[in-house]
C-alpha positions as CSV (number, residue, x, y, z in Angstrom):
1,L,259.4,222.5,26.1
2,M,261.0,222.9,29.2
3,A,257.8,221.7,31.4
4,R,258.5,218.7,29.4
5,V,262.0,218.3,30.6
6,R,261.2,218.9,33.9
7,A,258.8,216.2,33.8
8,G,261.2,213.8,32.7
9,E,260.5,213.5,29.0
10,A,263.4,213.8,26.6
11,L,262.9,216.1,23.8
12,A,264.1,215.4,19.7
13,I,263.9,218.5,17.9
14,V,264.2,217.9,14.0
15,D,265.3,221.9,12.8
16,A,265.6,224.0,15.7
17,L,266.1,226.8,13.6
18,S,262.4,226.8,12.3
19,E,260.5,224.8,15.8
20,P,257.8,226.7,16.4
21,S,257.9,226.2,20.1
22,L,261.0,227.7,20.4
23,T,261.3,231.7,20.8
24,E,263.0,233.8,18.5
25,A,265.9,234.5,20.4
26,E,266.7,230.7,21.4
27,R,266.6,230.3,17.8
28,A,269.4,232.8,17.1
29,A,271.2,231.4,19.8
30,Y,271.0,228.0,18.3
31,R,272.1,229.9,15.1
32,L,275.0,231.3,16.7
33,I,276.3,228.1,18.1
34,D,275.7,226.5,14.9
35,I,273.5,223.8,16.2
36,A,270.2,222.9,13.8
37,A,268.8,219.6,15.5
38,F,269.3,218.3,19.0
39,V,267.9,215.5,21.5
40,T,267.6,216.5,25.0
41,A,267.5,214.1,28.1
42,P,266.6,214.9,31.6
43,L,269.0,213.8,34.4
44,M,266.7,213.2,37.0
45,K,267.6,212.9,40.9
46,E,264.4,211.8,43.5
47,G,262.3,213.5,40.7
48,R,263.8,216.7,40.4
49,L,265.4,217.9,37.1
50,V,269.3,218.2,38.1
51,G,270.7,218.5,34.9
52,M,270.3,217.5,31.2
53,L,272.4,215.6,28.6
54,N,272.2,217.0,25.2
55,V,273.3,215.7,21.5
56,H,273.5,218.1,19.0
57,S,273.5,218.4,15.3
58,R,275.1,220.6,12.6
59,T,272.1,219.8,10.1
60,A,268.4,219.3,10.5
61,R,267.8,215.9,11.0
62,V,264.7,213.3,12.5
63,W,266.2,211.5,15.2
64,T,265.7,207.8,15.3
65,S,263.9,206.2,18.2
66,D,266.6,204.5,18.8
67,E,268.9,207.2,18.9
68,V,266.7,209.6,21.6
69,A,266.9,205.9,23.5
70,L,270.7,206.0,23.8
71,V,270.7,209.6,25.0
72,R,268.5,209.1,27.4
73,E,270.0,205.6,28.6
């Protein structure tokens, strides 16, 4: 997933607790902090990842394209 973020792609994870691209340790960490779904938007400067903006949900959910676009913006 981080390779996609480093490339400037936003990610929308519907259910972090069962997302196969996350490791069990990552899923456990999300479970601990009560995050079930999230959108991550990379903050890029001169083509390099310098930070990330994340929006979280306590419940699994399908993020709309408008919501992902808003986080990216």
